[in-house]
LUMGU-202851 format. One line per field, with one value per residue: x, y, z of N, C-alpha, C in turn. Coordinates in steps of 0.001 Angstrom, whole numbers, m for minus. Atoms other than C-alpha are relative to their C-alpha. Layout:
% LUMGU-202851
n_X: c(X, ...)
n_Y: c(Y, ...)
n_Z: c(Z, ...)
ca_X: c(X, ...)
ca_Y: c(Y, ...)
ca_Z: c(Z, ...)
c_X: c(X, ...)
c_Y: c(Y, ...)
c_Z: c(Z, ...)
END
This chain:
% LUMGU-202851
n_X: c(m348, 1176, m120, m43, 1246, 1107, 551, 1394, 743, 1369, 902, 970, 969, m494, 869, m767, m1246, m20, m107, m1257, m1073, 93, m217, m1313, m1000, 307, m322, m1355, 255, m1136, 505, 1444, 673, 1303, 991, 472, 1030, m161, 1303, 74, 33, m1358, m236, m235, m1289, m1036, 25, m672, m1421, m534, m66, m1134, m1205, m75, m453, m1400, m775, 88, m954, m1272, m809, 49, 876, 350, 1445, 449, 1443, 599, 1213, 1132, 1295, 718, 1153, m166, m555, m825, m1238, m853, m473, m1009, m1222, m602, m517, m1257, m1005, m346, m770, m1312, m815, m324, m985, m1281, m402, 515, 1169, 1085, 975, 1100, 630, 1237, 757, 354, 513, 1338, 302, m191, m1431, m339, 559, m790, m1300, 266, 321, m1270, m778, 560, m350, m1437, m186, m1261, m1082, 240, m435, 1018, 877, 227, 869, m287, 1214, m86, 95, m1120, m1145, m335, m299, 815, m408, 1185, m222, m238, 973, m234, 1054, m345, 1085, m219, m595, 1084, 383, m1103, 21, 1195, m300, m952, 745, 865, m882, m470, 1136, 844, 1196, 975, 37, m263, m1443, m618, 210, m882, m1397, m256, 443, 918, 1410, 671, 394, m1216, m430, 826, m256, m1267, 217, 766, m869, m1004, 685, 265, m1281, m537, m1020, 677, 998, 1374, 839, m74, m1312, m1105, m1163, m821, m240, m1410, m399, m149, m1250, m1096, m38, m567, m1210)
n_Y: c(202, m250, m1093, 423, m320, 267, m1081, m390, 330, m511, 754, m1032, 123, m797, m219, m823, m359, m1375, 10, 664, m981, m982, 546, 629, m927, m302, 1176, 540, 1167, 572, 762, m141, 1147, m434, 1029, m279, 915, 408, m7, 731, m1000, m320, m1444, m251, 610, m893, m1216, 336, 162, m1358, m647, 602, m543, m1408, m172, 438, m1116, m1106, 226, 379, 965, m329, 913, 1258, 234, 1329, 129, 1254, 157, 501, 7, m1169, 219, 1217, m497, 999, 241, m1177, 107, 1053, m471, m1034, 653, 664, m1045, m552, 1004, 138, m1189, m46, 1061, m516, m1089, m1288, m556, m211, m1081, 210, m1195, 487, m1121, 165, 1266, 480, 141, 1395, 221, m708, 760, 1234, m378, m325, 1242, 718, m750, 301, 1385, 23, m1287, m6, m140, m1242, m1207, m1046, m3, m1401, m480, m1412, m631, m495, m1459, m698, 924, 208, 1377, 484, 1290, 775, 945, 1393, 757, 1434, 861, 1341, 873, 682, 1336, 953, m142, 502, 1462, 440, m107, 1064, 1259, 17, 103, 1394, 850, 265, m838, 495, m937, 727, 233, m1310, m371, 826, m368, m1363, m44, m1124, 377, m37, m1375, m716, 524, m600, m1442, m212, 328, m1100, m1174, 257, m162, m1429, m677, 396, 1039, 1239, m274, m65, 1059, 1271, 625, m799, m26, m1179, m836, m283, m904, 833, 766, m934, m297, 1112, 494)
n_Z: c(m1409, m836, m950, m1388, m686, 906, 817, m209, 1215, 88, 869, 368, 1081, 1118, 1167, 932, m655, m508, m1462, m357, 204, m1084, m1340, m163, m550, m1395, m796, 119, 837, 723, 1149, 195, 610, 504, 308, 1352, 484, 1398, 676, 1274, 1056, 436, m143, m1423, m331, 520, m821, m1251, 309, 202, m1312, m712, 638, m380, m1383, m31, 568, m954, m1086, 645, m740, m1427, m732, 677, 16, 390, 198, m445, 799, m767, 674, m501, m871, m798, m1251, m695, 740, m214, m1378, m39, 662, m848, m1201, 372, 217, m1314, m740, 643, m268, m1421, m218, 477, m886, 464, m656, 961, m92, 959, 573, 640, 585, 1416, 515, m316, m1425, m400, m212, m1231, m1112, m146, m557, m1401, m718, m148, m989, m1313, m310, m313, m682, m719, 975, 730, m698, 95, 1175, 355, 1085, 248, 508, 1377, 53, m641, m17, m1402, m342, m1110, m537, m349, m1105, 377, m780, m154, 508, m440, m425, m1276, 145, 286, 1402, 821, m89, 713, 1429, 341, 2, 1181, 1167, 55, 335, m1173, 127, m962, m1121, m1244, m81, m155, m1398, m822, 267, m473, m1397, m183, 18, 1299, 309, 381, 1296, 1048, 13, 710, 1418, 593, 78, 1040, 1284, 165, 207, 1300, m107, 391, 1034, m492, 520, m704, 16, m508, 879, m238, 1183, 249, m1072, m1189, 156, m249, m1423, m775, 681)
ca_X: c(26677, 23955, 23424, 24376, 21234, 19132, 17305, 14053, 11663, 8506, 5763, 3340, 115, 507, m1471, 128, 2795, 1796, 1304, 4321, 6558, 5298, 5623, 8969, 11113, 9364, 10429, 13777, 13640, 16315, 14125, 10610, 8322, 5303, 2166, 1283, m2023, m2180, m5326, m6500, m7006, m3863, m4264, m4480, m1481, 570, m514, 659, 3979, 4483, 3738, 6293, 8899, 8088, 8617, 11862, 13082, 11943, 14076, 16791, 19641, 18793, 16187, 16021, 12452, 10906, 7474, 5273, 2618, m790, m4393, m6598, m9650, m8302, m7847, m6699, m4114, m2809, m2572, m661, 1831, 2407, 2830, 5515, 7316, 7164, 8427, 11264, 12455, 12306, 14200, 16941, 17075, 15139, 12370, 8984, 6938, 3565, 2084, m1555, m2473, m2696, m4461, m7644, m9358, m9235, m5431, m5122, m7423, m5457, m2168, m3633, m4964, m1577, 52, m2312, m1533, 2187, 1873, 4980, 7016, 5690, 7320, 4526, 1657, 1211, m1324, m665, m3533, m4280, m4973, m2205, 151, 40, 1576, m868, 365, m2298, m2760, m1454, m4436, m4521, m6550, m5381, m7721, m8198, m6359, m9688, m10612, m7168, m7358, m10881, m9743, m6847, m9197, m11649, m8791, m7670, m11166, m12633, m16202, m18027, m19132, m19039, m15420, m14548, m16037, m13998, m10732, m11091, m12594, m15379, m19165, m21571, m22820, m19246, m18479, m21410, m20733, m17124, m18221, m20777, m18229, m15610, m18159, m19106, m15432, m14770, m12563, m15117, m17349, m20953, m23716, m24048, m20994, m17648, m14877, m12006, m11729, m8449, m8315, m8798, m5916, m3689, m4606, m3459, m469)
ca_Y: c(18339, 18071, 21143, 20662, 20484, 19606, 21669, 23607, 22146, 23985, 21730, 23921, 23762, 25314, 26882, 29805, 30519, 34068, 33301, 31019, 33754, 36057, 33681, 31976, 35108, 35517, 32051, 30418, 27952, 25617, 23606, 23902, 20953, 21779, 19623, 19425, 17982, 16189, 17239, 15204, 18378, 19014, 22808, 22820, 20509, 22839, 25830, 24090, 23137, 26755, 27929, 25486, 26651, 30259, 29790, 27884, 30771, 33241, 31660, 30532, 28758, 30307, 27680, 24008, 23137, 19667, 18586, 15942, 14706, 14179, 13539, 16624, 15091, 11884, 13221, 9933, 9429, 12998, 12519, 9277, 10889, 13854, 11617, 9606, 12805, 14240, 11000, 10730, 14296, 14069, 10761, 12615, 15224, 17952, 20210, 20783, 23937, 23840, 26455, 26156, 29437, 28153, 25489, 23464, 23405, 19601, 19715, 22327, 20287, 17102, 18869, 20265, 16864, 15239, 17975, 17298, 13581, 14382, 17372, 16324, 16572, 19946, 23257, 25546, 26000, 29260, 31050, 34392, 36812, 37885, 41538, 42614, 39648, 39157, 35965, 34046, 31244, 28536, 26326, 22781, 20742, 17130, 14562, 11581, 8637, 6995, 3712, 1860, 3270, 2495, m1089, m1398, m172, m2650, m5505, m4590, m4180, m7728, m9014, m9087, m7854, m9869, m7453, m10095, m10973, m7299, m6662, m9518, m8515, m4870, m5641, m3063, m3138, m3593, m5, 1351, m903, 378, 3966, 3725, 2078, 4820, 7543, 5936, 5829, 9451, 10479, 8660, 5835, 3069, 2879, 3859, 1335, m2302, m4347, m3120, m2094, 292, 3217, 4319, 7112, 4537, 2457, 5534, 6184, 2749, 2394)
ca_Z: c(m7880, m5227, m3095, 566, 2683, m348, m2952, m2625, m5176, m6221, m7592, m9515, m11451, m14886, m17712, m19510, m16920, m15941, m12230, m12134, m13537, m10773, m7858, m8515, m7945, m4573, m3415, m2715, m5584, m6918, m9277, m10705, m11449, m13631, m13700, m17389, m18565, m21900, m23812, m26793, m28815, m30868, m30805, m26993, m26795, m28972, m26874, m23686, m25305, m26368, m22815, m21384, m23906, m23021, m19285, m19876, m22025, m19362, m16637, m19073, m17264, m13893, m12993, m14047, m15064, m15179, m16375, m14825, m17247, m15671, m16716, m16360, m14678, m13123, m9583, m7959, m10712, m10332, m6561, m7039, m9425, m7097, m4029, m5821, m6802, m3284, m1735, m4254, m3732, 65, 12, m1853, 905, m915, 416, m1210, m1753, m3542, m5894, m7085, m8825, m12397, m14418, m14059, m10679, m10663, m10907, m8159, m5904, m6569, m5804, m2576, m1558, m2189, m96, 2800, 2580, 2853, 5184, 7123, 3897, 2689, 3623, 2398, m62, m1988, m4159, m5843, m6487, m10056, m9196, m6820, m7290, m3529, m2198, 3, 2235, 2532, 5613, 5389, 6553, 7638, 5705, 7727, 8258, 11627, 12221, 12157, 8741, 7327, 8584, 7169, 3743, 3788, 4656, 1902, m581, 301, m430, 3080, 2532, 5194, 7915, 10648, 9860, 9619, 13072, 14510, 12815, 13847, 17258, 16867, 17204, 14306, 14552, 14364, 11416, 9358, 10397, 9187, 5940, 5262, 6030, 3773, 961, 1519, 1570, m1712, m422, m1038, m4111, m3473, m3999, m2989, m2147, m880, m3245, m2584, m5021, m6577, m3991, m1248, m2608, m2502, 1139, 2272, m68)
c_X: c(m1197, 283, m37, m1267, m1217, m485, m1412, m725, m1395, m771, m1189, m1013, 435, m1060, 768, 1288, 51, 188, 1320, 1181, 11, 456, 1420, 1069, m219, 396, 1466, m111, 1258, m445, m1514, m548, m1411, m909, m647, m1059, 183, m1362, 46, 31, 1420, 331, 305, 1355, 1146, 96, 729, 1506, 676, 160, 1175, 1314, 217, 552, 1447, 908, 49, 1041, 1393, 757, m87, m800, m301, m1502, m301, m1502, m450, m1343, m1106, m1271, m904, m1061, 96, 693, 827, 1342, 978, 603, 1113, 1322, 734, 606, 1344, 1124, 449, 895, 1411, 910, 441, 1027, 1400, 472, m486, m1251, m1033, m866, m1027, m553, m1217, m796, m544, m734, m1419, m189, 223, 1471, 454, m506, 797, 1361, m138, m215, 1275, 875, m484, 365, 1478, 379, 1332, 1194, m92, 423, m1104, m816, m357, m991, 351, m1230, 228, 79, 1270, 1283, 517, 179, m814, 485, m1241, 306, 213, m879, 366, m1210, 250, m1252, 327, 606, m1058, m402, 1094, 3, m1186, 229, 944, m691, m849, 826, 526, m1135, m897, m1212, m1114, 65, 323, 1499, 736, m109, 968, 1455, 349, m373, m845, m1441, m590, m354, 1200, 487, m772, 208, 1283, m129, m719, 853, 1047, m605, m231, 1267, 690, 1052, m549, m1079, m1405, m827, 167, 1401, 1067, 1208, 745, 200, 1501, 551, 222, 1286, 1210, 161, 662, 1271, 1209)
c_Y: c(386, 1084, m524, 461, m190, 1222, 337, m195, 613, m865, 904, m470, 956, 127, 801, 518, 1384, 39, m608, 954, 1038, m576, m526, 975, 347, m1140, m380, m1331, m462, m760, 91, m1237, 424, m1200, 347, m1013, m260, m65, m783, 957, 460, 1479, 360, m544, 889, 1283, m233, m130, 1359, 733, m534, 539, 1449, 179, m470, 1097, 1168, m142, m402, m1030, 197, m1017, m1255, m259, m1402, 35, m1376, m135, m630, 46, 1040, m306, m1250, 361, m1056, m247, 1159, m70, m1028, 441, 1023, m618, m685, 1021, 591, m963, m139, 1164, 61, m1081, 453, 1207, 1370, 421, 405, 1203, m200, 1339, m438, 1084, m267, m1306, m324, m153, m1427, m285, 680, m755, m1270, 294, 359, m1266, m800, 668, m303, m1425, m153, 1266, 92, 195, 1308, 1203, 1061, m176, 1452, 171, 1472, 637, 593, 1524, 690, m818, m193, m1481, m405, m1381, m741, m970, m1411, m860, m1474, m775, m1449, m769, m593, m1380, m1029, 52, m523, m1521, m565, 36, m1116, m1355, m130, m167, m1422, m976, m359, 941, m472, 862, m683, m230, 1311, 479, m746, 417, 1363, 187, 1248, m503, 144, 1421, 826, m448, 655, 1516, 317, m276, 1142, 1261, m168, 116, 1476, 768, m421, m1084, m1389, 372, m20, m1107, m1272, m595, 956, m124, 1313, 775, 205, 931, m767, m801, 884, 240, m1088, m554, 138)
c_Z: c(872, 1029, 1427, 715, m885, m753, 453, m1328, 75, m989, m281, m1030, m1109, m1081, m1048, 625, 616, 1528, 444, m151, 1123, 1335, 213, 528, 1472, 940, m169, m727, m725, m1247, m32, m704, m387, m270, m1337, m404, m1484, m686, m1317, m1184, m361, 171, 1462, 425, m466, 830, 1330, m220, m200, 1329, 809, m558, 421, 1409, 164, m542, 985, 1111, m502, 844, 1510, 816, m815, 110, m508, m267, 470, m699, 843, m859, 646, 1046, 872, 1319, 755, m692, 169, 1404, 102, m598, 870, 1265, m278, m157, 1331, 774, m553, 350, 1469, 362, m411, 814, m404, 766, m1054, 356, m1121, m464, m817, m734, m1398, m287, 420, 1503, 481, 310, 1282, 1227, 261, 627, 1482, 829, 248, 1062, 1412, 435, 352, 768, 738, m923, m795, 836, 24, m1276, m298, m1149, m192, m662, m1394, m46, 508, 21, 1427, 284, 1225, 424, 481, 1143, m527, 907, 68, m507, 406, 407, 1358, m274, m371, m1467, m934, m19, m767, m1506, m447, m62, m1256, m1263, m179, m273, 1160, m61, 935, 1262, 1323, 196, 240, 1449, 904, m164, 583, 1468, 271, m125, m1403, m407, m465, m1377, m1132, m84, m768, m1490, m700, m168, m1090, m1405, m296, m328, m1295, 29, m334, m1007, 595, m643, 813, m124, 514, m928, 205, m1301, m193, 1077, 1298, m26, 297, 1495, 830, m622, 922)
END
């Protein structure tokens, strides 16, 4: 039976579970979603599986735990998976809290980035210190693109790579067009080098 007013979902990075075990009792949590990377090394995979089993045993029936499989170093793919999860949970009336203390830095960064892209759907972001186990609330920043940059990415994604046509469609000057293109390349939304091609991160931004 669904909880009235929705559930509080914690989406968390994960390694061995030590930080997660510390932080969950400090939060009002109805369900825990762990980001689990899938290493090729069988020994590492078994170690992760053991850690997941351990944390499930630790919380027993008190806390439902889900796992979301992700790729360790594919930041755009991790972001995409997290965005889908956030959108799904919020559509169902649930609230989202983020925890980033554990795991690879690439996974924590991807989770943070996804949170910034859905800042209006995130309640809070937390980190817990290793020494004093102090709960730190992190700021929810905004990584929104300007309307012009979003429209430019959409045009490029549709195959519009002619600068003259882009200037006309966006109703901006040549200097502004090249400035936006250079910034989008620097920010990782357009591939660097000759030609114009939207990166996977760019596709996520305009999805």
